[in-house]
N, C-alpha and C positions, 0 to 999 in steps of 0.2 A: 331362491334365485329367480324363478319365473315371476314371482310376485314383485320383486324389485324391478325387473324389466318392464312389467306391465305398468307399474307406477311411474317409471321414468317416461314411458311412452305417453301416458296420460298427461304428465306435466308438460311435455313438449307440445302436445296438441293444444293444451290449454293456453300455453304461452304464445302460440301462434295465432290465436283468434279463430277466425272461421276457416283458415287454411287456404282460402282463395288467393291471398296475396303472396303466397310462398313462391309460386312460379311466375317469373316476370313475363313469360310468354303465354300465360294461360288465356288471356283474352283473345290473342291472335289465334291460338290453337282451337279454342272453342268456335271462333268465327269461321275458321277454315272448314268446319263441318257444313257450312252453308254454301260452299263454293260449287257444288255440283249443280245447283239450280240458279244461284245468284251470282256466279262468276268469281274469279280470283279476286280477292280483296274487296268483294262486293260490287265489282264492275261487271254487270250483266252483259253478255254478248247478244242479248235479245231474247224475247219470250218471257223472261221473268224480270221483276222489278230490280233496279239497281239500288243497293243499300248504302253504298259508299257516299259519305257526305250528307246524308239525311240527318236531321236533328234527332238526338237520342230520344227525346220525349215522344216524337212522332213514331219512331220505331217501337218503343216500349208500348205505346197505345195500340199499335197494330197487333203486336204479340198478345197483349191482354185481350183484344177482341177475338183473335184466333182461339185463345185458350177458353174463353167463355162461350164461344160458338156464335158470337154476334157478327163475326166476319166469316163469310163462307170460304171454304178451302177444300182442296182435294187431299192434302196431306199435312199442311201446316198446323192444323188444329191438333194433330197427334204429335208432331215433332215438338211443339212448344211445351207440351206437358212433360217432356223428358228433361227439362232444364229447371233449375231452381231460380228464384227471383234474382238472387245474387249473380248467377251465371248469365242470365239474360241482361242484367245491367252491365256486366263486363262486355258482352258481345255487342250490345247496342252502342256503348261508349266507343268501342273499337271501330265499328263501322262509321259512326259519326265523325271520328277523327280522320278518316280517309278522305283524300281529295278526289 
């Protein structure tokens, strides 16, 4: 019985691809983790950069620079390493879509 349940779970995971597309709010929820510093929906109240409306490619490049250490940071170089490339793509696409 346990083997059947495990196989069924594996089939469901395989059928769903990466699993990132299952939650329609995943991008928004991931982006919400940035709100403490970058403001609600990426609209900074000052002090930090506004992320809303910036081109996705620009945001992805900044994150890559933080990850590699090419861009100095106090904490972003650590934060960015906690996300997969797929999650970062979702987050940056979400911010790019904001007005």
